[in-house]
VODOTOR-352767 format. One record per residue: residue in one letter; x, y, z of N, C-alpha, C, O in turn. Coordinates in steps of 0.001 Angstrom, whole numbers, plus 500000, padded with zeros to 6 digits. Example, Ala and Ser with C-alpha at 12.3 -4.5 7.8 and 13.67 -1.06 7.14 Angstrom:
BEGIN
   residuo      n_X      n_Y      n_Z     ca_X     ca_Y     ca_Z      c_X      c_Y      c_Z      o_X      o_Y      o_Z
         A   513190   494310   507800   512300   495500   507800   513200   496700   507800   514236   496681   508465
         S   512850   497750   507080   513670   498940   507140   512900   500030   507870   513409   501138   508039
//
This chain:
BEGIN
   residuo      n_X      n_Y      n_Z     ca_X     ca_Y     ca_Z      c_X      c_Y      c_Z      o_X      o_Y      o_Z
         X   060874   521375   677277   060359   522955   676374   058930   522749   676077   058213   523731   676270
         X   058427   521779   675688   056860   521513   675479   055963   521852   676685   054798   522224   676546
         X   056561   521704   677857   055825   522163   679125   055797   523665   679199   054715   524193   679454
         X   056703   524303   679036   056554   525651   679097   055757   526077   678021   054907   526930   678277
         X   055850   525680   676925   054990   525844   675831   053479   525801   676316   052799   526805   676102
         X   053001   524896   676847   051963   524461   677288   051226   525510   678481   050056   525892   678493
         X   052289   525819   679436   052091   526841   680326   051983   528360   679855   051429   529124   680645
         X   052387   528804   678822   052387   529947   678022   050980   529982   677347   050218   530942   677465
         X   050724   528964   676699   049244   528603   676120   048338   528623   677049   047306   529248   676804
         X   048460   528071   678115   047375   528245   679196   047280   529733   679665   046205   530294   679878
         X   048634   530382   679820   048153   532125   680042   047373   532704   679027   046536   533543   679361
         X   047506   532395   677828   046857   533070   676979   045270   532722   676814   044373   533536   676594
         X   045144   531261   676981   044027   530780   677111   042858   531176   678200   041634   531224   678081
         X   043917   531494   679538   042992   532197   680841   042567   533364   680542   041422   533656   680886
         X   043463   534430   679750   042629   535513   679320   041657   535674   678456   040632   536298   678730
         X   041905   535083   677245   041013   535192   676336   039625   534153   676665   038582   534513   676119
         X   039578   533140   677356   038513   532364   677668   037538   533252   678571   036323   533269   678375
         X   038134   533949   679523   037060   534884   680322   036821   535884   679649   035761   536431   679952
         X   037659   536564   678470   037350   537693   677823   036195   537486   676945   035178   538179   676911
         X   036471   536441   676230   035489   536079   674923   034244   535352   675340   033149   535423   674784
         X   034628   534501   676609   033528   533592   677086   033661   531958   676404   032770   531109   676371
         X   034982   531854   675919   035453   530644   675101   035927   529882   676258   036132   530421   677346
         X   036129   528461   676004   036965   527720   676955   038153   527811   676601   038956   527577   677505
         X   038682   528130   675372   040129   527964   675017   040436   527012   674079   041569   527027   673597
         X   039651   526195   673733   040047   525082   672639   040621   525498   671422   041524   524882   670855
         X   040048   526648   670975   040474   527254   669579   042198   527528   669935   042979   527489   668985
         X   042639   527758   671110   043877   527712   671310   044756   526739   671548   045935   526668   671201
         X   043957   525827   672302   044654   524545   673073   044845   523502   671866   045861   522809   671816
         X   043843   523415   670903   043872   522556   670031   045034   522589   668982   045856   521712   668717
         X   044876   523828   668466   046194   523809   667601   047775   523982   668237   048823   523837   667607
         X   047643   524280   669452   049060   523823   670518   049341   522421   670593   050498   522004   670543
         X   048356   521678   670709   048230   520440   671149   048754   519439   669709   049490   518453   669749
         X   048232   519945   668722   048730   519318   667295   050027   519928   666973   050680   519266   666166
         X   050550   520961   667367   051910   521627   667194   052793   520774   667952   053848   520392   667446
         X   052421   520409   669240   053475   519724   669860   053517   518313   669910   054529   517660   670166
         X   052284   517809   669635   052129   516383   669524   051616   516070   667902   050478   515695   667622
         X   052588   516281   667022   051854   516327   665494   051444   514851   665061   050962   514628   663950
         X   051644   513963   665910   051185   512514   665461   050211   512090   666426   049935   510902   666594
         X   049674   513050   667073   048797   512583   668045   047332   512387   667513   046833   513246   666787
         X   046616   511211   667891   045386   510700   667541   044441   512033   667696   044684   512724   668686
         X   043386   512468   666819   042481   513548   667188   041802   513015   668545   041588   513955   669310
         X   041415   511811   669039   040840   511497   670198   041491   512391   671420   040892   513199   672130
         X   042934   512009   671471   043785   512739   672456   043632   513993   672452   043275   514542   673495
         X   043844   514681   671379   043945   516202   671472   042270   516592   671860   042047   517466   672697
         X   041435   516051   671352   040130   516726   671912   039932   516066   673306   039207   516699   674073
         X   040442   514936   673745   039973   514719   675144   040877   515606   676067   040349   516107   677060
         X   041960   515794   675855   043059   516652   676434   042401   518165   676494   042390   518824   677533
         X   041915   518574   675383   041639   520018   675303   040116   520023   676071   039787   521073   676624
         X   039275   518977   676107   038136   519301   676880   038523   519262   678453   038023   520034   679272
         X   039365   518382   678733   039805   518290   680278   040137   519504   680779   039679   520003   681807
         X   041223   520143   679782   041637   521425   680289   040608   522671   680651   040727   523451   681596
         X   039411   522648   679497   038734   523400   679698   037549   523254   680685   036777   524130   681078
         X   037587   522055   680964   036813   522070   682207   037249   522517   683545   036467   522795   684454
         X   038396   522565   683614   039003   523120   685065   039258   524337   684693   039288   525121   685641
         X   039493   524882   683468   039488   526334   683258   038267   527125   683545   038200   528163   684204
         X   037298   526469   682944   035744   526854   683262   035192   526936   684526   034335   527801   684707
         X   035514   526199   685451   035461   525949   686676   035977   527342   687459   035239   528046   688149
         X   037247   527564   687233   038280   528678   687610   037557   530191   687290   037487   531144   688067
         X   037082   530106   685998   036615   531264   685553   035117   531721   686093   034733   532872   686299
         X   034431   530564   686251   033342   530981   686929   033370   531322   688370   032540   532121   688804
         X   034195   530819   689099   034623   531347   690292   035059   532693   690341   034713   533419   691273
         X   035841   533121   689357   036196   534581   689285   034919   535266   689063   034611   536209   689791
         X   034179   534883   688149   033010   535738   687790   032127   535812   689140   031625   536914   689361
         X   031891   534857   690004   031484   535031   691280   031998   535960   692023   031259   536740   692623
         X   033452   536040   692117   033968   537129   693086   033903   538494   692316   034131   539549   692909
         X   033644   538458   691220   033161   539929   690718   031649   540201   690770   031181   541195   690216
         X   030847   539276   691468   029515   539811   691784   028703   539431   690632   027569   539902   690558
         X   029177   538551   689616   028403   538344   688664   027758   536997   688637   028261   535962   688200
         X   026614   537148   689147   025732   535957   689484   024915   535610   688110   024389   536460   687391
         X   024911   534358   687910   024101   533902   686575   022927   533233   687083   022903   532765   688221
         X   021943   533170   686277   020542   532097   686830   020962   531020   686564   021444   530796   685454
         X   020866   529907   687705   021515   528734   687578   020616   527767   686697   021078   526695   686307
         X   019360   528153   686400   018561   527361   685647   018938   527210   684198   018975   526125   683618
         X   019239   528481   683607   019888   528763   682363   021405   528092   682488   021762   527543   681446
         X   022108   528054   683296   023312   527315   683106   023050   525825   683305   023856   525123   682695
         X   022094   525143   684028   022289   523884   684053   021751   523287   683001   022028   522135   682667
         X   020744   524223   682260   020007   523377   680940   021016   523541   679944   021012   522632   679114
         X   021889   524435   679774   022915   524537   678710   023800   523458   679039   024003   522617   678164
         X   024323   523349   680078   025578   522158   680625   024965   520671   680440   025660   519710   680108
         X   023356   520590   680737   022790   519242   680098   022931   519024   678659   023517   518074   678138
         X   022326   520010   678049   022586   520130   676455   023867   519600   676102   024042   518563   675462
         X   024807   520404   676575   026135   520088   676175   026708   518738   676178   027319   518189   675262
         X   026376   518207   677535   026692   516924   677960   026152   515944   676930   026854   514974   676643
         X   024974   516109   676352   024333   515046   675569   025102   515423   674319   025533   514478   673658
         X   025284   516350   673994   026058   516606   672427   027456   515929   672466   027927   515361   671481
         X   028194   516039   673858   029581   515362   673643   029619   513984   673886   030602   513331   673538
         X   028655   513466   674448   028562   512011   674489   028238   511233   672908   028819   510272   672402
         X   027225   511958   672443   026881   511429   671015   028187   511641   670105   028501   510767   669298
         X   028954   512835   670250   029844   513035   669127   030953   512291   669196   031560   511854   668219
         X   031293   512102   670545   032334   511301   670953   032510   509772   670373   033577   509166   670272
         X   031126   509271   669998   031133   507992   669591   031464   508127   668071   031815   507097   667496
         X   031384   509371   667313   031506   509685   665847   032921   509705   665650   033392   509105   664683
         X   033771   510421   666575   035056   511011   666312   036127   509590   665928   037042   509658   665108
         X   035826   508540   666592   036475   507294   666319   036867   506571   664845   037836   505921   664454
         X   035517   507059   664191   035790   506741   662844   035866   507774   661806   035462   507535   660668
         X   036363   508911   662134   036656   510055   661263   038184   509976   660757   038935   509359   661513
         X   038628   510396   659837   040307   510478   659510   040682   511742   660122   039965   512742   660064
         X   041672   511701   660639   042470   512751   661516   042461   514026   660654   042122   515033   661276
         X   042770   514202   659318   042885   515282   658441   041488   515821   658518   041343   517019   658766
         X   040259   514909   658296   039064   515443   658227   038571   516467   659497   037877   517483   659533
         X   039233   515733   660432   038673   516356   661737   039489   517720   661912   038977   518541   662674
         X   040625   518039   661335   041233   519137   661501   040496   520060   660442   040250   521217   660782
         X   040220   519731   659493   039416   520519   658284   038167   520847   658880   037851   522010   658630
         X   037236   520145   659677   036082   520386   660201   036403   521257   661180   035492   522060   661380
         X   037538   521435   662002   037513   522120   663049   037899   523644   662355   037297   524642   662752
         X   038766   523729   661476   039040   525076   660924   037800   525724   660349   037515   526907   660537
         X   037047   524832   659600   035789   525340   658835   034698   525852   660078   033952   526820   659927
         X   034751   525017   661329   033757   525507   662094   034155   527048   662595   033266   527900   662627
         X   035265   527315   662911   035896   528637   663340   035485   529642   662430   034839   530616   662815
         X   035880   529441   661024   035465   530300   659919   034076   530684   659745   033791   531872   659595
         X   033079   529666   659753   031692   529799   659729   031258   530667   661118   030548   531659   660953
         X   031640   530334   662347   031307   531092   663422   031765   532662   663461   031101   533573   663957
         X   033175   532794   662766   033700   534247   662646   032783   534903   661639   032296   536007   661881
         X   032541   534270   660545   031459   535191   659432   030180   535474   660296   029874   536623   660612
         X   029431   534350   660673   028228   534646   661615   028321   535856   662437   027449   536723   662375
         X   029398   535955   663247   029677   536867   664153   029876   538294   663436   029485   539391   663837
         X   030497   538021   662416   031019   539344   661711   029727   540055   661255   029479   541242   661468
         X   028881   539119   660555   027797   539588   659924   026491   539959   660756   025602   540672   660290
         X   026460   539357   662142   025470   539774   663097   025389   541061   663375   026318   541586   663988
         X   024333   541769   663003   023943   543259   663252   022610   543305   663803   021677   543273   663001
         X   022331   543384   665209   021193   543217   665721   020428   544495   665630   020977   545588   665767
         X   019153   544345   665398   018166   545578   665327   017830   546110   666581   017229   545465   667440
         X   018241   547396   666721   017692   547954   668273   018763   547440   669342   019676   546662   669067
         X   018539   547938   670480   019360   547616   671453   019311   545981   671943   018300   545280   671887
         X   020516   545589   672387   020452   544140   672754   020375   544222   674425   021197   544894   675048
         X   019316   543478   675084   019409   543557   676511   019427   542170   676881   019758   541303   676073
         X   019030   541874   678264   019177   540553   678899   017560   540218   679217   017272   539680   680286
         X   016644   540521   678355   015263   540039   678380   015304   538598   678412   014578   538067   679253
         X   015954   537907   677723   016021   536376   677527   016124   535767   678901   015664   534653   679154
         X   016836   536644   679915   016927   535982   681376   015743   536173   682126   015493   535440   683083
         X   014926   537171   681750   013758   537698   682689   012588   536278   682576   012524   535485   681637
         X   011753   536276   683816   010875   535516   683752   011121   534027   683836   012273   533598   683899
         X   010089   533245   683839   010131   531568   684348   010639   531182   682835   010675   531952   681876
         X   010993   529904   682858   011706   529024   681862   010491   527916   681482   010434   526846   682087
         X   009573   528251   680475   008568   527360   680091   009030   526371   679532   010253   526489   679446
         X   008582   525237   679007   009023   524058   678246   009579   524349   676875   010686   523885   676600
         X   008836   525166   675870   009373   525623   674468   010772   526084   674987   011792   525588   674508
         X   010812   526897   675825   012118   527910   675992   013211   527014   676408   014373   527246   676072
         X   012753   525610   677401   013677   525084   678191   014402   524083   676921   015604   523818   676939
         X   013667   523694   676073   013986   522888   674679   015292   523732   674264   016468   523411   674435
         X   014668   525126   673557   015733   525751   672972   017072   525914   673695   018125   525907   673057
         X   017041   526043   674875   018263   526245   675730   018949   524962   675629   020096   524954   675182
         X   018325   523756   676028   019074   522689   675709   019493   522289   674351   020485   521560   674324
         X   018965   522598   673226   019315   522489   672077   020530   523197   671776   021371   522764   670988
         X   020645   524484   672514   021704   525368   671996   023128   524594   672857   024301   524769   672528
         X   022746   523902   673774   023805   523285   674513   024115   522049   673769   025283   521663   673801
         X   023203   521340   673072   023462   520037   672099   024519   520548   671044   025612   519996   670917
         X   024122   521638   670294   024866   522043   669198   026153   522502   669713   027061   522295   668907
         X   026558   523119   670917   027944   523254   671159   028523   522047   671536   029608   521741   671042
         X   027824   521117   672546   028430   520046   672580   028941   518858   671668   029816   518023   671898
         X   028045   519056   670448   028371   518086   669487   029619   518547   668810   030524   517756   668544
         X   029682   519972   668495   030843   520591   667964   032060   520237   668770   033134   519891   668276
         X   031784   520363   670144   032963   520260   671096   033476   518609   670937   034647   518340   670671
         X   032527   517663   671119   033216   516248   670999   033816   516051   669926   034699   515194   669959
         X   033582   516678   668781   034251   516441   667495   035581   517044   667370   036595   516421   667056
         X   035512   518285   667631   036911   519296   667519   037452   519585   668834   038508   520216   668780
         X   037067   519328   669914   037774   519645   671032   037699   521181   671458   038472   521603   672319
         X   036729   522038   670827   036509   523647   671198   036079   523788   672529   036373   524818   673136
         X   035377   522836   673106   034884   522820   674359   033423   523521   674157   032683   523444   675138
         X   032968   524130   673119   031640   524401   672937   031291   525830   672988   030360   526310   672342
         X   032136   526562   673850   031933   527868   674085   032030   528765   672555   031249   529684   672307
         X   032761   528469   671917   033195   529068   670508   031789   528898   669806   031470   529737   668963
         X   031067   528022   670059   029874   527919   669312   028674   528477   669986   027778   529069   669384
         X   028706   528229   671444   027516   528729   672199   027558   530345   672140   026513   530984   672016
         X   028637   530881   672223   028621   532366   672289   027993   533107   671407   027214   533994   671755
         X   028241   532849   670246   027294   533445   668807   025991   533099   668929   025222   533936   668456
         X   025348   531866   669546   023931   531559   669431   023473   532322   670632   022313   532732   670589
         X   024169   532577   671673   023481   533240   672774   023289   534590   672338   022225   535145   672613
         X   024184   535195   671690   024233   536427   671311   023033   536771   670229   022150   537620   670352
         X   023262   535867   669139   022229   536207   667985   020962   535690   667990   020053   536249   667377
         X   020774   534498   668728   019410   533770   668726   018770   534099   670037   017572   534383   670027
         X   019469   534091   671226   019072   534276   672465   018950   535919   673006   018359   536257   674031
         X   019569   536728   672172   019774   538162   672424   020287   538484   673661   019739   539380   674302
         X   021503   537750   674226   022348   537940   675334   023086   539488   674898   023282   539894   673752
         X   023407   540172   676162   024373   541238   676167   025621   540481   676060   025704   539319   676458
         X   026664   541167   675491   028259   540632   675558   028795   540477   676742   029698   539650   676868
         X   028339   541258   677876   028957   541291   678927   028443   539986   679642   029268   539456   680385
         X   027247   539403   679539   026576   538185   680196   027095   536955   679645   027191   535940   680336
         X   027445   537002   678391   027580   535656   677807   028888   534872   678383   028937   533664   678617
         X   029737   535638   678528   030760   534692   679076   030528   533733   680320   030914   532564   680352
         X   029797   534430   681414   029182   533846   682503   028331   532430   682072   028481   531432   682777
         X   027630   532398   681145   026471   531286   680812   027512   530330   680092   027768   529224   680567
         X   028133   530821   678869   029027   529704   678277   029963   529032   679162   030087   527814   679034
         X   030657   529669   680067   031450   528896   681244   030723   528098   681758   031069   526928   681597
         X   029553   528325   682503   028804   527311   683274   028408   526097   682193   028355   524963   682669
         X   028165   526238   680967   027633   525339   680032   028859   524406   679877   028660   523192   679837
         X   029962   524841   679798   031336   523854   679549   031657   523251   680687   032233   522168   680586
         X   031396   523744   681924   031587   522784   683077   030910   521419   682937   031454   520343   683188
         X   029874   521561   682582   028926   520174   682486   029407   519504   681360   029731   518317   681373
         X   029464   520265   680348   029744   519489   678932   031229   518699   678982   031459   517550   678603
         X   032077   519581   679515   033442   519104   679412   033785   518369   680485   034792   517684   680305
         X   033286   518288   681528   033325   517127   682560   032889   515681   682038   033527   514655   682273
         X   031573   515757   681212   031287   514379   680910   032368   514215   679491   032547   513074   679066
         X   032907   515122   678953   034014   514810   677810   035138   514263   678363   035742   513346   677805
         X   035526   514805   679560   036553   514348   680082   036469   512786   680519   037292   511959   680124
         X   035537   512517   681257   035219   511000   681699   035058   510197   680275   035663   509129   680188
         X   034451   510545   679398   034182   509782   678093   035405   509360   677570   035698   508182   677365
         X   036337   510622   677289   037427   510111   676426   038722   509573   677336   039798   509245   676835
         X   038409   509542   678817   039606   508612   679406   039111   507277   679189   039862   506446   679702
         X   038082   506765   678591   037388   505445   678400   037766   505114   676913   037615   503930   676612
         X   038241   505968   675910   038554   505730   674647   040056   505555   674674   040771   506503   674998
         X   040604   504274   674319   041759   503666   674105   042613   504501   672736   042324   504390   671545
         X   043548   505206   673242   044337   505928   672212   045796   505359   672310   046093   504665   673283
         X   046771   505649   671269   048063   505485   671257   048612   506582   672172   048168   507729   672232
         X   049768   506018   672971   050540   507400   673948   051189   508419   672852   051789   508016   671856
         X   051011   509647   673136   051532   510812   672481   053012   510697   673020   053933   510998   672261
         X   053202   510379   673980   054789   509992   674526   054879   508607   675033   054381   508273   676108
         X   055547   507773   674216   055503   506604   674606   055919   505897   675872   055469   504897   676430
         X   057249   506992   676255   057717   505981   677525   057744   507327   678706   057580   508524   678472
         X   058024   506611   680097   058281   507747   681064   057144   508210   681769   056111   507552   681649
         X   057144   509309   682542   056050   509838   683215   054891   510277   682586   053772   510304   683097
         X   055291   510729   681096   054283   511537   680449   053194   510330   679916   052002   510585   679744
         X   053785   508976   679681   053157   508058   679287   051991   507559   680427   050787   507377   680244
         X   052742   507417   681584   051846   507014   682853   050622   507832   682863   049510   507342   683059
         X   050846   509142   682639   049714   510126   682905   048736   510392   681760   047858   511255   681792
         X   048990   509530   680709   047946   509467   679782   046753   508568   679997   047026   507381   679814
         X   045696   508777   680285   044578   507862   680591   043565   507834   679396   042867   508762   678985
         X   043656   506497   678922   042873   506820   677646   043176   507600   676451   044032   507383   675593
         X   042326   508545   676544   042654   509695   675461   042941   511010   675870   042953   511944   675069
         X   043165   511131   677028   043640   512315   677954   044787   512229   678504   045020   511341   679324
         X   045734   513177   678129   047180   513567   678531   047029   514505   679672   047093   515711   679433
         X   046836   514087   680893   046949   515012   682044   048026   515770   682563   047873   516659   683401
         X   049282   515377   682002   050481   516149   682233   050275   517613   681525   050708   518664   681998
         X   049433   517474   680141   049469   518788   679436   048245   519488   679979   048184   520718   679959
         X   047082   518599   680556   045984   519272   681323   046444   520278   682357   046137   521467   682448
         X   047206   519586   683077   047796   520564   684243   048615   521723   684034   048589   522756   684703
         X   049485   521413   682857   050489   522665   682406   049501   523787   681956   049738   524963   682232
         X   048372   523401   681249   047488   524372   680425   046766   525192   681547   046541   526397   681434
         X   046414   524427   682662   045527   525002   683928   046536   525737   684747   046230   526725   685414
         X   047579   525312   684696   048651   526307   685847   048689   527663   684988   048503   528731   685571
         X   048906   527630   683746   048932   529017   682997   047764   529954   683215   047845   531165   683422
         X   046557   529145   683132   045158   529991   683236   045157   530628   684538   044621   531736   684548
         X   045677   530157   685769   045522   530845   686854   045996   532106   687092   045523   532810   687985
         X   047041   532518   686250   047707   533683   686225   046840   534997   685480   046877   536175   685833
         X   046080   534420   684375   045420   535543   683560   044004   535548   683639   043474   536626   683368
         X   043336   534693   683915   041933   534635   683832   040925   535576   684509   039799   535786   684058
         X   041456   536163   685707   040698   537137   686207   040912   538672   685579   040078   539571   685693
         X   042063   538780   684965   042328   539959   684289   041351   539859   682919   040707   540842   682553
         X   041306   538672   682253   040372   538710   681200   038745   539019   681644   037988   539662   680917
         X   038364   538475   682903   036838   538794   683198   036736   540023   683389   035660   540556   683116
         X   037862   540836   683929   037570   542377   684171   037410   543083   682905   036531   543926   682730
         X   038326   542709   681958   038553   543279   680464   036779   543098   679795   036117   543877   679109
         X   036539   542101   680204   035374   541575   679262   034205   542660   679838   033224   542840   679117
         X   034284   543297   680972   033252   543902   681365   033267   545567   680989   032330   546357   681103
         X   034490   545799   680558   034771   547138   680231   035083   547366   678918   035205   548559   678643
         X   035290   546405   677808   035462   546756   676545   034270   546829   675767   033394   546033   676105
         X   033994   547661   674712   032893   548117   674235   032471   546810   673172   033301   546089   672620
         X   031143   546705   673046   030764   545519   672265   031151   545423   670749   031431   544329   670259
         X   031162   546481   670073   031769   546233   668536   033278   545984   668898   033680   545028   668236
         X   034104   546418   669583   035704   546093   669735   035663   544634   670198   036367   543820   669601
         X   034759   544178   671390   034848   542798   671328   034766   541939   670578   035428   540901   670552
         X   033612   542417   669607   033187   541526   668513   034319   541285   667485   034608   540173   667043
         X   034826   542253   667206   035951   542642   666083   037196   541715   666487   037936   541137   665691
         X   037272   541695   667776   038640   541051   668260   038394   539424   668336   039284   538582   668212
         X   036925   539147   668580   036734   537746   668697   036787   537019   667107   037264   535924   666809
         X   036206   537911   666325   036302   537506   664667   037788   537362   664362   038154   536235   664024
         X   038681   538310   664427   040068   538120   664343   040614   536977   664881   041266   536195   664190
         X   040328   536749   666491   040761   535689   666854   040348   534318   666303   041062   533316   666356
         X   039148   534377   665781   038780   532846   665024   039573   532630   663674   040130   531563   663416
         X   039579   533649   662890   040201   533647   661608   041746   533008   661837   042185   531983   661316
         X   042414   533876   662732   043694   533466   662924   044038   531968   663469   045089   531384   663205
         X   043127   531510   664163   043066   530013   664594   042844   529285   663429   043644   528416   663083
         X   041816   529554   662769   041329   528599   661571   042617   528652   660444   042857   527670   659741
         X   043359   529825   660360   044423   529805   659368   045563   528822   659741   046252   528163   658963
         X   045618   528861   661045   047120   528144   661684   046492   526642   661454   047192   525786   660913
         X   045510   526424   661767   044982   524780   661324   045181   524514   659957   045634   523412   659649
         X   044910   525361   659065   044895   524995   657440   046000   525029   657090   046275   524187   656235
         X   047129   525950   657535   048442   526061   657156   049154   524684   657549   049815   524080   656704
         X   049017   524244   658745   049572   522890   659405   048646   521732   658502   048867   520555   658788
         X   047890   521941   657710   047334   520743   656944   047788   520750   655591   047782   519663   655014
         X   048260   521963   654843   048662   521926   653705   049949   522410   653332   050324   522617   652178
         X   050639   522586   654433   052013   523229   654190   053174   522414   655331   054360   522744   655345
//
């Protein structure tokens, strides 16, 4: 039964990740906590980052098929920053109480939702940030954006897209339509490093016997990763198309509702 649940969750992730530009961790993490309530946070985070890695590759491929070509220098710098953040935060997570990790996860979602809701750009938003050469000060800002996303990713399992998206919109003045392309590129680098790192962190098996136990490497449960990825295959192209058609205000409101819903679900699981 849990395999079907993971595949369905993957289908939802596939649509929302390309629509909002997030990796899907805001869905994957609550689902994993629901299916494996006693799972150590490291397993939930490692499994989530691994699923997001494969999902982000698929998303980027579909964006390319839609002739949405990003600037690789931006994507590489974001990915490098995320990789640094994930490595640093993965060392911290082992000493944090599981309940605190969940609270932090929910709190991050609420803060991002409020930031996105209150964000009101003065004047038209364009892609001027993507024009011209990237000089050292700008490169540092881009890498720092990735580091912030990667740090949050390594602690929560969000994948970083949920953090990177508002930063690209608010501070880098990206248009809503271009954000998913760059956030997914960033997550490829960050989540690859995260997957490798969490396979090296020893954790209790979420399923102690059988095939599931054999397929957990360190803190990554690869059966769950595969099930989620299978689900994303069916819906991520649809999300990419919708992302280019939906009005900016509508997309922002849906993103905020999505974040509040997921944070509420986590808080409910902690206190009730």
